MIDOSE-1310 file (N, C-alpha, C; in nm, 2 decimals, decimal comma, always signed):
residues 205
mnie	+6,12/-5,37/-4,31/+6,22/-5,35/-4,38/+6,17/-5,24/-4,41; +6,08/-5,15/-4,41/+6,05/-5,04/-4,47/+6,03/-5,02/-4,60; +6,01/-5,13/-4,70/+5,97/-5,12/-4,82/+5,90/-5,03/-4,88; +5,93/-4,94/-4,92/+5,80/-4,81/-4,97/+5,66/-4,92/-5,09
glgp	+5,56/-4,88/-5,06/+5,46/-4,94/-5,14/+5,40/-5,10/-5,10; +5,47/-5,14/-5,03/+5,47/-5,31/-5,01/+5,35/-5,30/-4,86; +5,24/-5,25/-4,88/+5,12/-5,26/-4,77/+5,05/-5,41/-4,78; +5,00/-5,41/-4,65/+4,87/-5,53/-4,68/+4,81/-5,59/-4,78
qiva	+4,78/-5,51/-4,87/+4,68/-5,52/-4,97/+4,80/-5,62/-5,09; +4,89/-5,55/-5,11/+4,97/-5,61/-5,16/+5,06/-5,77/-5,10; +5,06/-5,75/-4,98/+5,15/-5,90/-4,92/+5,01/-5,95/-4,94; +4,92/-5,93/-4,92/+4,77/-6,03/-4,95/+4,79/-6,09/-5,10
llid	+4,81/-6,00/-5,18/+4,79/-6,03/-5,35/+4,90/-6,15/-5,34; +5,04/-6,10/-5,31/+5,16/-6,20/-5,37/+5,11/-6,33/-5,27; +5,05/-6,35/-5,17/+5,04/-6,48/-5,11/+4,93/-6,55/-5,15; +4,83/-6,50/-5,19/+4,70/-6,55/-5,25/+4,75/-6,59/-5,43
ngli	+4,85/-6,53/-5,47/+4,87/-6,56/-5,58/+4,98/-6,70/-5,60; +5,01/-6,70/-5,48/+5,18/-6,81/-5,44/+5,31/-6,76/-5,50; +5,31/-6,63/-5,49/+5,45/-6,63/-5,55/+5,55/-6,55/-5,40; +5,48/-6,56/-5,28/+5,57/-6,57/-5,18/+5,50/-6,66/-5,04
kdaa	+5,61/-6,72/-4,98/+5,55/-6,82/-4,86/+5,58/-6,76/-4,73; +5,72/-6,69/-4,77/+5,76/-6,64/-4,64/+5,83/-6,52/-4,69; +5,91/-6,43/-4,56/+5,96/-6,31/-4,61/+6,04/-6,28/-4,68; +6,14/-6,39/-4,67/+6,26/-6,39/-4,82/+6,22/-6,41/-4,92
dlyy	+6,09/-6,48/-4,96/+6,07/-6,52/-5,12/+6,02/-6,33/-5,16; +5,99/-6,20/-5,10/+6,01/-6,10/-5,18/+6,14/-6,08/-5,24; +6,26/-6,14/-5,21/+6,37/-6,09/-5,24/+6,40/-6,18/-5,39; +6,33/-6,27/-5,41/+6,30/-6,35/-5,54/+6,19/-6,31/-5,63
lqfd	+6,13/-6,23/-5,62/+6,03/-6,19/-5,72/+6,05/-6,15/-5,82; +6,00/-6,18/-5,93/+6,04/-6,18/-6,07/+5,95/-6,05/-6,15; +5,97/-5,95/-6,22/+5,92/-5,87/-6,30/+5,76/-5,98/-6,37; +5,84/-6,03/-6,41/+5,72/-6,11/-6,51/+5,57/-6,16/-6,47
dvvk	+5,64/-6,20/-6,33/+5,51/-6,31/-6,27/+5,47/-6,16/-6,15; +5,50/-6,06/-6,15/+5,43/-5,94/-6,05/+5,35/-5,89/-6,12; +5,40/-5,86/-6,26/+5,32/-5,74/-6,35/+5,17/-5,84/-6,40; +5,15/-5,94/-6,40/+5,02/-5,97/-6,44/+4,94/-5,97/-6,32
lerm	+5,00/-5,95/-6,20/+4,90/-5,99/-6,11/+4,77/-5,86/-6,10; +4,64/-5,83/-6,01/+4,54/-5,71/-6,06/+4,58/-5,62/-5,96; +4,57/-5,49/-6,03/+4,63/-5,36/-5,99/+4,79/-5,33/-6,00; +4,87/-5,43/-6,05/+4,98/-5,42/-6,09/+5,04/-5,35/-6,21
gkks	+5,05/-5,27/-6,23/+5,09/-5,23/-6,40/+5,24/-5,23/-6,38; +5,32/-5,20/-6,47/+5,44/-5,19/-6,51/+5,51/-5,07/-6,39; +5,47/-4,97/-6,40/+5,54/-4,87/-6,31/+5,51/-4,93/-6,17; +5,39/-5,00/-6,15/+5,39/-4,98/-5,99/+5,46/-5,12/-5,97
tenl	+5,45/-5,23/-6,05/+5,60/-5,31/-6,01/+5,75/-5,27/-6,04; +5,78/-5,22/-6,11/+5,90/-5,16/-6,12/+5,94/-5,04/-6,01; +5,85/-4,97/-5,91/+5,86/-4,94/-5,83/+5,87/-5,05/-5,71; +5,80/-5,13/-5,71/+5,77/-5,19/-5,57/+5,94/-5,28/-5,57
lkai	+5,97/-5,37/-5,70/+6,11/-5,41/-5,73/+6,21/-5,34/-5,66; +6,18/-5,22/-5,70/+6,29/-5,14/-5,67/+6,33/-5,12/-5,58; +6,20/-5,07/-5,47/+6,21/-5,06/-5,32/+6,25/-5,19/-5,25; +6,22/-5,32/-5,28/+6,24/-5,44/-5,21/+6,40/-5,45/-5,23
ensk	+6,43/-5,42/-5,37/+6,58/-5,44/-5,41/+6,68/-5,31/-5,28; +6,60/-5,20/-5,30/+6,66/-5,09/-5,21/+6,70/-5,12/-5,06; +6,60/-5,21/-5,00/+6,58/-5,21/-4,87/+6,72/-5,35/-4,86; +6,79/-5,42/-4,95/+6,87/-5,47/-4,90/+6,95/-5,45/-4,83
qndi	+7,00/-5,30/-4,87/+7,09/-5,24/-4,79/+7,09/-5,17/-4,67; +6,93/-5,15/-4,60/+6,92/-5,11/-4,49/+7,03/-5,18/-4,36; +7,05/-5,08/-4,25/+7,11/-5,15/-4,15/+7,06/-5,30/-4,11; +7,15/-5,33/-4,02/+7,08/-5,49/-3,98/+6,98/-5,43/-3,86
dkli	+6,99/-5,31/-3,81/+6,83/-5,32/-3,70/+6,71/-5,36/-3,75; +6,72/-5,30/-3,89/+6,57/-5,33/-3,97/+6,56/-5,44/-3,96; +6,63/-5,55/-4,03/+6,62/-5,69/-4,03/+6,59/-5,75/-3,91; +6,68/-5,70/-3,81/+6,62/-5,78/-3,67/+6,49/-5,74/-3,64
falg	+6,46/-5,62/-3,64/+6,33/-5,57/-3,60/+6,22/-5,68/-3,71; +6,23/-5,69/-3,83/+6,14/-5,79/-3,91/+6,14/-5,90/-3,91; +6,24/-5,97/-3,85/+6,23/-6,09/-3,82/+6,14/-6,12/-3,72; +6,07/-6,03/-3,67/+5,96/-6,09/-3,55/+6,01/-6,18/-3,47
iryv	+6,11/-6,14/-3,41/+6,14/-6,17/-3,28/+6,06/-6,16/-3,18; +5,98/-6,24/-3,11/+5,91/-6,21/-2,98/+5,96/-6,16/-2,90; +5,91/-6,01/-2,87/+5,91/-5,92/-2,75/+6,04/-5,80/-2,77; +6,09/-5,82/-2,95/+6,19/-5,74/-2,98/+6,14/-5,66/-3,09
gskt	+6,11/-5,53/-2,99/+6,08/-5,41/-3,10/+6,19/-5,30/-3,16; +6,18/-5,22/-3,23/+6,23/-5,11/-3,32/+6,37/-5,05/-3,25; +6,31/-5,05/-3,10/+6,46/-4,99/-2,98/+6,54/-5,10/-2,96; +6,48/-5,19/-2,95/+6,59/-5,34/-2,89/+6,64/-5,35/-3,00
aknl	+6,57/-5,37/-3,12/+6,66/-5,41/-3,25/+6,76/-5,33/-3,30; +6,76/-5,17/-3,24/+6,84/-5,10/-3,28/+7,01/-5,15/-3,14; +6,95/-5,15/-3,04/+7,03/-5,18/-2,94/+7,11/-5,34/-2,98; +7,08/-5,40/-3,00/+7,13/-5,53/-3,07/+7,21/-5,52/-3,15
akef	+7,17/-5,46/-3,28/+7,25/-5,43/-3,38/+7,40/-5,34/-3,34; +7,39/-5,23/-3,24/+7,48/-5,18/-3,21/+7,57/-5,25/-3,15; +7,54/-5,31/-3,03/+7,60/-5,47/-2,98/+7,68/-5,53/-3,03; +7,61/-5,59/-3,15/+7,70/-5,75/-3,22/+7,74/-5,70/-3,34
ksid	+7,69/-5,61/-3,41/+7,72/-5,56/-3,51/+7,72/-5,68/-3,62; +7,68/-5,78/-3,62/+7,60/-5,86/-3,75/+7,53/-5,95/-3,71; +7,44/-6,01/-3,79/+7,33/-6,09/-3,77/+7,41/-6,24/-3,72; +7,49/-6,25/-3,77/+7,57/-6,39/-3,75/+7,62/-6,39/-3,60
alik	+7,69/-6,25/-3,53/+7,71/-6,24/-3,43/+7,60/-6,29/-3,34; +7,46/-6,21/-3,35/+7,35/-6,22/-3,27/+7,32/-6,36/-3,27; +7,32/-6,42/-3,41/+7,30/-6,56/-3,38/+7,37/-6,69/-3,25; +7,50/-6,66/-3,26/+7,57/-6,67/-3,19/+7,59/-6,64/-3,04
atye	+7,51/-6,52/-3,02/+7,54/-6,45/-2,89/+7,47/-6,58/-2,75; +7,54/-6,57/-2,69/+7,50/-6,64/-2,53/+7,40/-6,56/-2,48; +7,29/-6,62/-2,40/+7,22/-6,59/-2,27/+7,31/-6,45/-2,22; +7,40/-6,49/-2,18/+7,48/-6,37/-2,08/+7,54/-6,24/-2,15
qlvq	+7,54/-6,25/-2,26/+7,58/-6,18/-2,36/+7,47/-6,07/-2,36; +7,35/-6,14/-2,40/+7,22/-6,08/-2,46/+7,20/-6,01/-2,32; +7,17/-6,00/-2,21/+7,15/-5,97/-2,08/+7,20/-5,87/-2,04; +7,32/-5,87/-2,12/+7,40/-5,73/-2,08/+7,34/-5,64/-2,18
veev	+7,28/-5,67/-2,28/+7,22/-5,53/-2,41/+7,14/-5,45/-2,31; +7,14/-5,31/-2,33/+7,00/-5,24/-2,27/+6,85/-5,28/-2,32; +6,80/-5,28/-2,23/+6,67/-5,30/-2,24/+6,64/-5,46/-2,29; +6,77/-5,56/-2,28/+6,71/-5,68/-2,28/+6,71/-5,76/-2,13
gdkm	+6,60/-5,79/-2,07/+6,61/-5,90/-1,95/+6,59/-6,01/-2,00; +6,58/-6,08/-1,90/+6,53/-6,27/-1,88/+6,46/-6,32/-2,02; +6,34/-6,24/-2,00/+6,26/-6,31/-2,11/+6,32/-6,31/-2,25; +6,35/-6,17/-2,30/+6,37/-6,15/-2,42/+6,51/-6,22/-2,44
aksi	+6,61/-6,25/-2,37/+6,72/-6,28/-2,39/+6,66/-6,45/-2,44; +6,63/-6,50/-2,36/+6,55/-6,64/-2,39/+6,45/-6,62/-2,53; +6,38/-6,56/-2,55/+6,32/-6,54/-2,67/+6,39/-6,52/-2,79; +6,50/-6,49/-2,75/+6,63/-6,47/-2,88/+6,69/-6,56/-2,89
eaff	+6,73/-6,62/-2,84/+6,82/-6,77/-2,82/+6,67/-6,88/-2,87; +6,63/-6,88/-2,86/+6,51/-6,97/-2,90/+6,42/-6,97/-3,07; +6,43/-6,83/-3,08/+6,44/-6,79/-3,23/+6,52/-6,82/-3,32; +6,64/-6,83/-3,24/+6,74/-6,89/-3,37/+6,80/-7,01/-3,35
reeh	+6,74/-7,08/-3,23/+6,77/-7,24/-3,24/+6,65/-7,30/-3,33; +6,53/-7,21/-3,36/+6,46/-7,29/-3,49/+6,48/-7,31/-3,62; +6,53/-7,41/-3,66/+6,52/-7,48/-3,80/+6,50/-7,36/-3,88; +6,35/-7,34/-3,89/+6,31/-7,32/-3,97/+6,32/-7,15/-3,98
nral	+6,37/-7,10/-3,88/+6,41/-6,95/-3,88/+6,52/-6,95/-3,92; +6,64/-7,04/-3,91/+6,79/-7,05/-3,95/+6,74/-7,06/-4,12; +6,67/-7,13/-4,16/+6,65/-7,15/-4,31/+6,61/-7,02/-4,36; +6,55/-6,93/-4,33/+6,49/-6,85/-4,37/+6,57/-6,70/-4,34
iekl	+6,65/-6,75/-4,28/+6,81/-6,62/-4,24/+6,85/-6,68/-4,35; +6,91/-6,80/-4,39/+7,02/-6,82/-4,48/+6,94/-6,79/-4,64; +6,77/-6,79/-4,64/+6,74/-6,76/-4,75/+6,74/-6,57/-4,79; +6,77/-6,52/-4,68/+6,79/-6,43/-4,70/+6,97/-6,34/-4,71
raan	+7,01/-6,47/-4,67/+7,15/-6,43/-4,68/+7,24/-6,45/-4,85; +7,12/-6,54/-4,91/+7,17/-6,59/-5,07/+7,15/-6,47/-5,14; +6,96/-6,40/-5,05/+6,96/-6,30/-5,18/+7,04/-6,16/-5,16; +7,13/-6,15/-5,11/+7,24/-6,06/-5,05/+7,21/-5,95/-4,98
vnft	+7,11/-6,01/-4,89/+7,02/-5,87/-4,80/+7,14/-5,86/-4,69; +7,15/-5,73/-4,64/+7,31/-5,69/-4,57/+7,29/-5,74/-4,41; +7,39/-5,80/-4,40/+7,39/-5,87/-4,25/+7,47/-5,81/-4,18; +7,54/-5,69/-4,21/+7,64/-5,61/-4,08/+7,61/-5,49/-4,10
skde	+7,64/-5,43/-3,97/+7,61/-5,33/-3,93/+7,69/-5,20/-4,01; +7,59/-5,10/-4,04/+7,68/-5,01/-4,11/+7,66/-4,87/-3,99; +7,63/-4,88/-3,87/+7,63/-4,76/-3,77/+7,81/-4,75/-3,73; +7,81/-4,60/-3,80/+7,91/-4,48/-3,78/+7,93/-4,45/-3,66
gqks	+7,81/-4,45/-3,63/+7,77/-4,36/-3,47/+7,67/-4,22/-3,50; +7,65/-4,18/-3,40/+7,55/-4,05/-3,41/+7,65/-3,92/-3,45; +7,61/-3,85/-3,57/+7,74/-3,80/-3,60/+7,72/-3,64/-3,53; +7,59/-3,61/-3,48/+7,61/-3,48/-3,35/+7,47/-3,56/-3,29
dlfn	+7,46/-3,41/-3,17/+7,31/-3,40/-3,13/+7,26/-3,28/-3,15; +7,29/-3,28/-3,31/+7,18/-3,13/-3,35/+7,05/-3,10/-3,31; +6,99/-3,25/-3,32/+6,83/-3,26/-3,32/+6,81/-3,28/-3,19; +6,91/-3,32/-3,09/+6,88/-3,37/-2,98/+6,75/-3,28/-2,92
gltf	+6,67/-3,36/-2,85/+6,50/-3,36/-2,80/+6,44/-3,27/-2,86; +6,47/-3,26/-3,02/+6,30/-3,19/-3,13/+6,27/-3,34/-3,15; +6,16/-3,30/-3,16/+6,05/-3,36/-3,29/+6,04/-3,34/-3,38; +5,99/-3,42/-3,50/+5,98/-3,40/-3,61/+5,84/-3,48/-3,69
vltg	+5,79/-3,40/-3,75/+5,68/-3,49/-3,81/+5,69/-3,44/-3,94; +5,67/-3,55/-4,05/+5,68/-3,54/-4,19/+5,58/-3,59/-4,28; +5,54/-3,51/-4,35/+5,42/-3,49/-4,45/+5,45/-3,46/-4,60; +5,39/-3,55/-4,68/+5,38/-3,48/-4,84/+5,51/-3,56/-4,86
tlsk	+5,52/-3,57/-5,00/+5,65/-3,62/-5,09/+5,78/-3,53/-5,05; +5,87/-3,54/-4,99/+6,00/-3,48/-5,03/+6,04/-3,49/-5,13; +6,15/-3,37/-5,19/+6,19/-3,40/-5,29/+6,36/-3,47/-5,29; +6,39/-3,45/-5,19/+6,51/-3,52/-5,19/+6,58/-3,67/-5,13
ytrn	+6,49/-3,68/-5,05/+6,47/-3,83/-4,98/+6,37/-3,89/-4,93; +6,34/-4,02/-4,92/+6,21/-4,08/-4,91/+6,19/-4,04/-4,74; +6,06/-4,08/-4,73/+6,04/-4,04/-4,56/+6,11/-4,14/-4,50; +6,13/-4,22/-4,50/+6,23/-4,34/-4,41/+6,35/-4,30/-4,43
ease	+6,43/-4,23/-4,55/+6,57/-4,20/-4,55/+6,59/-4,06/-4,46; +6,46/-3,97/-4,47/+6,48/-3,86/-4,39/+6,45/-3,86/-4,23; +6,35/-4,00/-4,23/+6,39/-3,99/-4,07/+6,46/-4,06/-4,03; +6,54/-4,17/-4,06/+6,69/-4,22/-4,03/+6,80/-4,09/-4,01
liek	+6,80/-4,01/-4,08/+6,86/-3,87/-4,07/+6,84/-3,80/-3,97; +6,71/-3,75/-3,93/+6,69/-3,71/-3,81/+6,71/-3,79/-3,71; +6,69/-3,89/-3,71/+6,72/-3,96/-3,56/+6,91/-4,01/-3,56; +6,96/-3,99/-3,66/+7,09/-3,99/-3,65/+7,16/-3,89/-3,57
fggk	+7,09/-3,81/-3,61/+7,14/-3,64/-3,54/+7,09/-3,64/-3,41; +7,02/-3,72/-3,34/+6,97/-3,73/-3,22/+6,81/-3,68/-3,20; +6,71/-3,66/-3,32/+6,60/-3,60/-3,31/+6,50/-3,72/-3,33; +6,36/-3,74/-3,29/+6,30/-3,80/-3,30/+6,17/-3,76/-3,38
vsss	+6,13/-3,88/-3,46/+6,04/-3,86/-3,55/+5,86/-3,92/-3,50; +5,80/-3,88/-3,52/+5,64/-3,87/-3,47/+5,54/-3,90/-3,62; +5,48/-3,95/-3,58/+5,38/-4,00/-3,72/+5,27/-3,91/-3,69; +5,23/-3,82/-3,59/+5,15/-3,71/-3,57/+5,18/-3,60/-3,51
vskk	+5,06/-3,50/-3,54/+5,15/-3,35/-3,48/+5,03/-3,35/-3,36; +5,13/-3,30/-3,28/+5,09/-3,26/-3,13/+5,16/-3,13/-3,11; +5,13/-3,12/-2,98/+5,20/-2,95/-2,92/+5,33/-2,99/-2,86; +5,39/-3,12/-2,87/+5,53/-3,14/-2,88/+5,59/-3,14/-3,00
tnyl	+5,55/-3,11/-3,10/+5,59/-3,15/-3,26/+5,66/-3,00/-3,25; +5,81/-3,00/-3,25/+5,87/-2,86/-3,28/+5,92/-2,82/-3,41; +5,91/-2,93/-3,50/+5,94/-2,93/-3,66/+5,83/-3,00/-3,75; +5,77/-2,89/-3,84/+5,69/-3,02/-3,97/+5,75/-2,99/-4,11
lcge	+5,82/-3,11/-4,13/+5,90/-3,12/-4,27/+5,79/-3,13/-4,37; +5,77/-3,04/-4,47/+5,66/-3,08/-4,56/+5,70/-3,08/-4,71; +5,65/-3,16/-4,77/+5,71/-3,21/-4,94/+5,58/-3,13/-5,00; +5,57/-3,18/-5,14/+5,48/-3,16/-5,19/+5,32/-3,24/-5,16
dags	+5,22/-3,21/-5,17/+5,10/-3,24/-5,15/+5,06/-3,28/-4,97; +5,11/-3,17/-4,93/+5,11/-3,20/-4,73/+4,98/-3,16/-4,70; +4,88/-3,25/-4,65/+4,78/-3,26/-4,61/+4,71/-3,18/-4,49; +4,68/-3,30/-4,41/+4,59/-3,24/-4,29/+4,70/-3,25/-4,19
klkk	+4,80/-3,30/-4,20/+4,91/-3,27/-4,08/+4,93/-3,11/-4,11; +4,96/-3,03/-4,21/+4,99/-2,88/-4,23/+4,88/-2,84/-4,14; +4,76/-2,86/-4,21/+4,66/-2,79/-4,16/+4,70/-2,79/-3,98; +4,67/-2,91/-3,94/+4,66/-2,91/-3,79/+4,78/-2,82/-3,75
qrnw	+4,88/-2,80/-3,80/+5,03/-2,77/-3,73/+4,98/-2,64/-3,71; +4,92/-2,58/-3,80/+4,89/-2,43/-3,80/+4,76/-2,40/-3,73; +4,70/-2,50/-3,67/+4,58/-2,51/-3,58/+4,67/-2,48/-3,44; +4,77/-2,54/-3,42/+4,84/-2,53/-3,31/+4,92/-2,36/-3,28
e	+4,96/-2,32/-3,42/+5,03/-2,19/-3,40/+4,94/-2,07/-3,37
């Protein structure tokens, strides 16, 4: 779900202190419970809970990917979101409908069907629904091919967008976002405190 600040150490901390047992529990965290944890001060807790709240508005491809369905990667999740438009429609999708989706073959279609038949997975989805996590596609289609064929790398703290927001915007205009600088990088988008990626890009020039 691309929740800023929610790394493996924080997840482990929340699990070890009994605050979460599954992914949906993240959306039921309370400030007073989190702020008491080791390494979690007032500001850190506020930022984490705000990021979790903001992630409720993600488009559904992020949620489909986050569910952890076997064989379903981020690209396939986007194809499924584009085709079915909602989590509920995906749950009801038949094998025949699934294999019509780009990059979804026999093995993946059966895996998706099996995932949604599992009672504990259905219960998880209902917990997410009750927490008001978005279940409907917001896809308005690609605005243009302005960045088509271009590869961007983001570094540092951007002033107007989070890096996730900037990445989504670039992809919406047809561009690709890479995590590392290479000879294929067309643009390096630098915010404050840009570090090694900026130096590496200058070495390519």
